N, C-alpha and C positions, 0 to 999 in steps of 0.2 A: 555170825549172821545169820539171818532169817531168812532163808528161803520157802516164796509165796507166803508169809509169815510162820513159820517152824523153825526153831533153832536149830540148827544142826550139831550143838556138841551136847552129847550127853553128859560124860561124865568128866573131872578132870583129876588126875590121882597126882597129890603134890608128894614126892619122896625127896627126904632128907633124913641127915645124920645128925643125931643129937652130941655127938663128939668131933666131927672135923672142920679144922679151919673153913673149907672150901661151902659149906653150907650156914656158913653166920650169918649172910647176907636171906640165904631165904627163911631161915627162924625169925628174923627179925621180921621179915614179909608174913609170917604167919600171927606173930601178935599182935601187931599193927595195923596191916592192909587187907588180909584175910577176911575177918568178921563182916567190911562194911562188902567186900568182894562176891562173901555167900549172900551179906544182905539185897545185893544189889541184881544177883542172879539168883532168885528162885527154880527158874525152869533145871537148873545144872544142880550137877551130883558133884560135890568137893567131897575127897576123901585124902586124908593124908597118913602118908605110908613110911615109917620110920625102918631106913634100913642103913646100915650101920656098915663103914668100911666102901661104902661110894657116893659118887660125885651127884647132888642131887639133880635131879629131874623134873620134870613135869612133862604127866603122858598125858595125851587128850584122845577119847576117843567120841567119834561120831555116827549119828547116825545112819551114815553108808556101808559101815562096817568099816571102817578106817582107822588109824590113827597114828598119831603124830610125838615125837618124843622129842624136844628141848630141852638140854642141858643150859642152868643156870650155876655153874659151877662159879663162884666170886663174883656175881653179880650184886648188887645193891639190892631192896629192898622195891626200889623206884621202878629196876628195869626188870625184876622177877614180875612186878604187877603190868607191865608191858606185853612181857612174852605173855602173859596168861591173857591179858584182855584179848592181843593181836590171834590167839587159840581161840579164846570165844568165839570172836568174828572171821574165823576162816569157815571155810563152804567143808572142809576137812576131803574137798577133790586132792588128787595127784597133781603133781607140777608135771605141766606138757611144753615142753622145748616146742620153740615154733621155727619152722622150716623155712622162712619168710619175714621180713620186717613189715611185710603189708600185704593184712592178710583181709580176703574179698570172696564176696559169694560167687561173682561173673570175673571169672579172670580177660583177660584181657586177648584177644581173638588174634591182635595183629603181632602177638611176643614181646615180649620185653625189650627195651631200648635199650643199647650198648652204644660205646662212644666209636665203635669201628664199621657205623652204617655208611654203607657208599650210596653215592646216587648218584 
């Protein structure tokens, strides 16, 4: 995703094994979908990395020095493309768990409502 017109994903490393069965989907992805993905995203540096004996994964490096790793073992080429697209569209920020379901800049002065209010 672009933040103020600048794509946040700098580099995407596609790690796979040429021997393992769990890399079958990512090898098919590299043959069918990866050339079009590279062509559609010229701002992105896509690198393939051969690692034997490990499950395949996608590693994304963002401009804010964060990185994300997504395991894609035993996935179809379409699912691998979906994960690569989601990594490209992400901002690279860490996931922040919300403390409450309702987030506001101006919290209530009277306090939150509860069922045991006595009038």
